[in-house]
C-alpha positions in Angstrom: 38.1 -10.1 -28.4 39.5 -9.0 -24.9 37.0 -6.2 -24.6 33.6 -9.2 -25.4 35.0 -10.7 -23.0 35.3 -8.0 -20.9 32.1 -7.0 -21.4 30.2 -10.5 -20.7 32.2 -10.8 -17.4 30.7 -7.8 -16.2 27.3 -8.6 -17.9 27.6 -12.3 -15.9 28.5 -10.0 -12.3 26.2 -7.3 -12.5 23.2 -10.5 -13.7 25.1 -12.2 -10.2 24.5 -9.3 -8.3 21.0 -9.4 -9.5 20.5 -12.7 -8.9 21.4 -12.3 -5.3 18.2 -12.2 -3.5 16.1 -15.4 -4.8 12.5 -14.1 -3.5 9.9 -15.0 -5.8 6.9 -13.1 -6.5 3.8 -13.4 -3.8 1.2 -14.0 -6.6 2.8 -15.7 -9.4 5.7 -15.9 -11.9 3.6 -15.5 -15.1 5.8 -12.3 -16.9 4.8 -10.6 -20.2 7.7 -8.3 -22.1 6.7 -6.6 -24.8 9.4 -5.2 -26.9 9.3 -3.0 -30.2 10.2 -5.3 -33.4 13.8 -5.3 -33.9 14.8 -4.7 -30.5 17.8 -7.5 -29.8 17.5 -8.9 -25.9 20.8 -9.5 -25.9 20.8 -5.3 -24.9 18.6 -6.2 -21.1 20.6 -9.8 -21.1 21.2 -9.1 -17.4 18.5 -7.5 -16.4 16.4 -10.4 -18.5 18.7 -13.4 -16.8 18.0 -11.9 -13.2 14.6 -12.2 -13.6 14.9 -15.7 -14.8 17.1 -16.3 -12.1 14.6 -15.4 -9.6 11.9 -18.2 -11.5 9.7 -16.0 -13.6 8.4 -17.2 -16.8 8.9 -14.9 -19.3 6.8 -14.7 -22.5 8.3 -11.9 -24.9 5.9 -10.4 -27.3 5.6 -7.4 -29.8 3.2 -4.8 -30.3 0.7 -5.2 -32.9 1.0 -8.8 -32.2 -1.6 -11.4 -30.9 -0.6 -10.3 -27.2 -3.2 -10.7 -25.0 -3.1 -10.0 -21.6 -6.6 -12.0 -21.5 -7.5 -15.7 -22.1 -11.1 -16.5 -21.6 -11.6 -13.8 -19.4 -9.0 -14.5 -17.3 -5.5 -13.3 -16.3 -2.7 -14.7 -18.3 -0.4 -13.1 -16.8 1.0 -12.1 -13.5 3.2 -8.8 -14.4 4.2 -7.5 -17.6 7.3 -4.7 -18.5 6.7 -2.2 -21.6 9.4 -1.2 -23.7 8.6 -0.2 -27.0 10.8 3.0 -27.8 9.6 3.9 -31.0 6.1 2.3 -31.9 3.7 5.3 -32.2 0.7 2.4 -32.0 1.0 -0.2 -29.8 -2.1 -2.2 -30.9 -5.8 -2.6 -29.6 -4.7 -5.4 -26.6 -2.2 -2.5 -25.6 -4.2 0.5 -25.3 -5.1 2.7 -21.9 -7.7 1.1 -21.4 -6.7 -2.7 -21.9 -3.6 -1.4 -19.2 -6.2 0.0 -17.0 -8.2 -3.4 -16.8 -4.9 -5.8 -16.4 -4.1 -3.3 -13.4 -7.7 -3.5 -12.2 -7.5 -7.3 -12.4 -4.6 -7.4 -9.9 -1.7 -7.3 -12.8 1.6 -5.7 -12.2 3.1 -3.1 -14.5 6.9 -2.1 -15.1 6.6 0.4 -17.7 10.0 2.5 -19.3 9.0 5.4 -21.6 11.4 7.2 -24.0 10.7 11.0 -25.5 9.6 8.5 -28.7 7.3 7.0 -26.4 3.6 5.6 -28.1 0.7 8.2 -27.0 -0.7 4.8 -25.6 1.9 5.1 -22.7 1.4 8.3 -22.3 -2.3 8.4 -21.9 -2.0 5.7 -19.4 0.6 7.1 -17.2 -1.8 10.6 -17.1 -4.6 8.5 -15.6 -2.2 7.5 -12.7 -1.4 10.7 -12.0 2.1 10.8 -14.2 2.2 13.6 -16.0 5.3 12.9 -18.6 7.3 15.1 -20.6 6.5 15.9 -24.3 7.4 14.0 -27.1 11.2 14.6 -27.9 12.0 15.9 -24.7 15.0 14.6 -22.2 16.2 15.8 -19.2 19.0 18.4 -18.8 21.5 18.4 -15.9 24.8 20.5 -16.4 26.4 20.0 -13.1 24.9 16.0 -13.2 26.5 14.8 -16.0 28.4 12.1 -17.2 31.3 13.0 -18.0 32.5 10.5 -19.5 30.0 10.2 -22.2 29.7 11.4 -25.8 27.1 13.9 -25.0 27.7 17.4 -25.3 23.9 18.4 -24.4 24.5 16.4 -21.2 21.3 14.1 -20.9 22.9 11.7 -19.7 23.1 11.9 -15.9 24.2 10.2 -12.6 21.5 10.3 -10.3 21.5 9.6 -6.7 18.2 11.2 -5.2 16.7 8.1 -4.5 13.2 8.7 -2.2 13.9 6.2 1.2 10.6 4.1 1.1 10.9 0.1 1.4 10.6 0.1 -2.5 14.7 1.0 -2.0 17.1 -0.6 0.1 19.6 0.9 2.0 21.9 -0.8 -0.6 20.8 1.4 -3.2 19.9 4.6 -1.2 23.8 5.1 -0.1 25.4 2.9 -2.8 26.8 4.6 -6.2 24.5 6.5 -8.7 22.3 5.2 -11.4 22.7 6.4 -15.1 20.0 8.3 -16.6 18.8 9.0 -20.1 15.5 9.6 -20.4 12.2 12.2 -19.9 11.1 13.4 -16.7 7.5 13.2 -15.0 5.5 15.1 -12.8 3.3 13.8 -10.2 -0.3 14.6 -9.7 -1.7 14.4 -5.7 -3.3 11.1 -6.0 -1.9 9.5 -2.0 -1.4 6.2 -4.1 1.7 7.8 -5.6 5.1 6.7 -4.5 8.6 8.8 -5.9 11.6 6.7 -6.2 14.1 8.4 -7.6 14.2 12.5 -7.9 15.9 14.7 -10.3 18.7 17.6 -8.6 17.9 21.2 -8.5 19.8 22.0 -11.2 17.8 19.7 -14.1 15.2 20.9 -16.4 13.2 18.9 -19.3 14.9 20.0 -22.5 13.2 19.9 -26.1 15.4 18.9 -28.5 13.7 20.0 -31.5 12.5 23.5 -29.8 15.8 24.8 -27.3 15.4 28.0 -27.1 11.7 28.0 -25.7 12.7 24.7 -23.3 15.5 27.0 -22.1 13.6 29.6 -21.4 10.3 28.0 -19.7 11.6 24.5 -18.9 8.1 22.1 -18.4 9.5 20.8 -15.9 12.7 21.3 -13.7 14.4 20.6 -10.5 12.9 18.8 -7.6 9.3 18.8 -8.9 10.7 16.6 -12.0 10.5 12.6 -11.4 12.5 9.8 -12.8 11.0 6.6 -11.6 7.6 6.6 -9.9 5.3 3.8 -8.5 1.6 3.7 -7.8 0.0 1.1 -5.8 -3.9 0.8 -6.5 -6.8 -0.2 -3.9 -6.2 -4.0 -5.1 -2.3 -3.6 -4.2 -1.5 -4.2 -8.2 1.7 -2.5 -8.4 2.8 0.2 -11.4 6.1 1.8 -11.6 6.9 4.3 -14.5 10.1 4.6 -15.7 11.4 7.9 -17.4 14.0 5.5 -19.2 14.2 2.2 -20.5 18.0 2.2 -21.0 18.0 2.7 -17.1 17.9 -1.1 -17.5 20.6 -1.8 -20.0 23.6 -3.8 -20.0 25.2 -0.5 -21.1 24.4 1.0 -17.9 24.3 -1.9 -15.8 27.7 -2.8 -16.4 29.5 1.2 -16.2 32.3 1.6 -14.2 32.2 5.1 -12.5 34.7 6.3 -10.2 36.3 2.5 -9.5 32.7 1.3 -9.1 29.9 -0.4 -11.2 27.1 2.0 -11.5 23.9 1.5 -9.0 21.6 0.3 -12.0 21.9 -3.6 -11.2 20.7 -2.6 -7.6 18.3 -0.1 -8.3 16.8 -2.3 -10.9 16.8 -5.2 -8.9 14.9 -3.3 -5.7 12.5 -2.0 -8.7 11.6 -4.8 -9.8 11.1 -6.8 -6.5 8.8 -4.1 -5.4 6.8 -3.9 -8.3 6.8 -7.9 -8.7 5.5 -8.5 -5.6 8.6 -10.3 -4.3 8.8 -8.1 -1.3 6.6 -5.0 0.4 4.3 -7.6 0.4 1.7 -8.3 3.6 -1.3 -9.7 4.6 -3.6 -9.6 7.7 -6.0 -12.7 8.0 -7.7 -14.3 11.7 -9.7 -11.2 12.4 -11.9 -12.1 15.4 -13.4 -10.7 18.3 -15.9 -11.8 21.4 -16.5 -10.7 24.8 -13.3 -10.5 27.1 -12.7 -13.5 29.2 -14.6 -15.7 26.8 -13.3 -18.1 23.8 -13.3 -17.4 20.5 -15.9 -19.3 18.4 -15.6 -20.0 14.8 -18.7 -18.4 14.5 -18.0 -14.7 15.0 -21.1 -12.8 17.3 -23.0 -10.4 15.1 -23.8 -8.3 18.2 -23.1 -6.8 21.8 -24.9 -4.8 24.1 -23.2 -1.1 24.9 -20.5 -1.1 27.9 -19.6 -4.4 26.8 -16.0 -5.6 27.5 -14.8 -6.9 24.0 -11.4 -9.3 22.8 -10.5 -8.1 19.3 -7.9 -10.3 17.5 -6.0 -10.2 14.2 -3.0 -11.6 12.8 -0.6 -10.4 10.3 2.5 -11.7 8.2 5.1 -10.1 5.7 6.8 -12.2 1.9 10.2 -12.6 2.7 12.1 -15.7 0.9 9.8 -17.1 -0.4 7.5 -18.0 2.7 5.4 -16.3 5.2 6.7 -14.6 8.1 5.6 -12.3 10.8 5.0 -8.9 10.7 5.5 -7.0 13.4 4.2 -3.0 14.2 3.8 -0.7 17.0 1.6 1.7 14.8 -1.3 -0.9 13.6 -4.3 0.5 15.3 -8.5 -1.1 15.5 -11.5 1.5 14.9 -14.8 0.9 16.5 -16.4 3.4 13.5 -20.2 4.2 13.3 -19.9 6.9 9.8 -16.5 8.0 12.0 -14.6 6.6 14.4 -15.9 5.7 17.9 -13.0 3.8 19.0 -9.2 4.6 17.9 -7.0 2.0 19.6 -3.0 0.6 18.9 -3.1 -3.2 19.3 -1.3 -4.9 21.6 1.7 -7.4 19.9 0.2 -10.9 21.9 2.6 -13.1 20.5 4.2 -14.7 17.1 4.3 -17.9 15.5 6.8 -18.9 12.7 4.6 -17.2 10.1 2.2 -14.7 11.6 2.1 -12.1 14.4 -0.8 -12.1 16.6 -2.6 -8.5 17.4 -4.7 -8.1 20.3 -7.0 -5.1 21.9 -9.6 -5.3 25.3 -11.7 -2.2 25.2 -15.1 -1.2 26.5 -17.6 -0.4 23.4 -19.2 3.0 23.6 -22.5 3.8 25.9 -24.3 4.0 21.9 -26.2 1.6 19.9 -26.8 1.4 16.0 -24.8 -0.8 13.9 -20.8 -0.2 14.0 -17.7 -2.3 11.9 -14.5 -3.7 13.6 -11.8 -1.6 11.5 -8.4 -1.9 10.9 -6.9 0.2 8.0 -2.9 0.3 7.9 -1.7 2.0 4.6 2.3 2.7 4.2 4.1 3.9 2.0 5.4 1.0 -0.2 3.8 -1.7 1.6 0.6 -2.9 0.9 -3.0 -2.2 1.9 -4.3 -3.5 4.3 -8.5 -2.9 5.1 -10.0 -5.8 7.2 -13.4 -5.2 8.5 -16.6 -6.6 10.4 -19.6 -5.5 10.8 -21.3 -5.9 14.3 -24.8 -4.2 15.6 -24.4 -3.0 19.7 -27.9 -3.1 21.2 -28.7 -0.6 24.4 -29.6 -2.6 27.4 -32.6 -4.8 27.6 -35.5 -4.0 30.4 -34.3 -6.9 32.5 -30.7 -5.5 31.9 -30.7 -2.6 33.5 -29.4 -1.9 37.6 -32.4 -2.1 40.4 -31.0 0.5 42.4 -30.0 3.7 41.2 -28.5 6.0 43.0 -29.8 9.1 41.3 -33.0 7.5 42.4 -32.6 7.2 46.3 -34.5 10.3 47.7 -37.4 9.0 45.9 -36.6 5.7 47.6 -36.4 6.7 50.6 -40.1 8.8 50.5 -41.8 5.5 49.5 -40.2 3.9 52.1 -41.2 7.3 54.3 -44.6 6.8 53.1 -45.0 3.0 53.8 -43.8 3.7 57.3 -46.2 6.2 58.5 -49.1 4.3 57.0 -48.4 1.3 59.1 -47.5 3.1 61.8 -50.6 5.3 61.4 -52.9 1.7 60.8 -51.5 0.0 64.1 -52.5 3.2 65.9 -56.1 2.9 64.7 -56.3 -0.9 65.7 -54.7 -1.2 68.5 -56.3 1.5 70.1 -60.0 1.6 71.6 -61.8 5.1 72.5 -62.6 6.2 75.8 -65.8 5.6 77.0 -67.8 9.1 77.7 -69.7 9.5 80.7 -73.7 9.0 80.9 -74.5 12.4 82.0 -78.4 11.4 82.4 -78.4 9.4 84.8 -76.3 11.1 87.0 -78.6 14.3 86.7 
């Protein structure tokens, strides 16, 4: 009885820690959780309880049921958690194509993998550029193994290889290690991928059925093995692939290591806040441009002249604690492009309000005419992608806009003036000077 009370208290403490930050998702609260048939939800009570405390409306379903991500061609859920561990087939609504369609529609996914995961999850992860280890494989580390676990093969690990990014808070990075028992994976070269938890240099992938081959030639080993990784699609949908479902279990979250609670609870909080877009969400709006020293109009100009002085403005904000607040950064840039950038300059902070930061830049357009784009392309690891653009036309001078007198033409002006002056002098002399009368030679004779 005392043991049950103690475990319940630890679960409650973990749940309270997870719910300490009650941020809500910026994109919605509809959450689908896919579990194997017969999997008790009580094994993850702290994890699912924290999600409910944060305002998520959870719908539980099983593989091969009538579950679907879409209803009447509209997305029925904003987020999904896939924790099936033993089901070989997930049904027609959980195929790699269906998962890809959900992400393309803006849905967010948290996937918990295992050594006996469905091939559908493996194939979907491969589409993301995440290559999961072979079936029946587990990560082994004889130096980072949990000594208190009854695990002679050293597959229960204590890991602190956190990759610094906006996904994890300093509380997690500097905190206790997490308990991990699962599969590793290798990452492709996609710039959309972001590692979260990395294996130690002494870890390797171990095939439980072919121990000798795995020991001699492990599928992945050392720092090349990743345990939890994320991907943010170009439409800002987010996916996290964790190599262990037990990472989110009550047993891991309530475990005491060296007198301190394991870092699983805080790690799960940070990962879910990111993947469900409760944090690290930014956006831009209010893109405007006009001639310098003029007011911005509701209808943006579609044409400028070469060498015009132009003012550009945009506003940015981030989602924090259930509301939009200003987002201020020193590396936000503006590009003026026509195939290639003609101008790239840092935007300057012009002021902030309670909801947004206003950036502005005044500059001279290039001496080149054509169809250009004002473009703000702000992409940082872990943050939402911002790509705003506005098309404008830059024309050359009209015939009546060129300068009347060019310095390079002064010799020609001088020669013209000399010719005119000479003609006037010659004409005056011709008109006002009479010819001298000739003497009459015959009369004199």
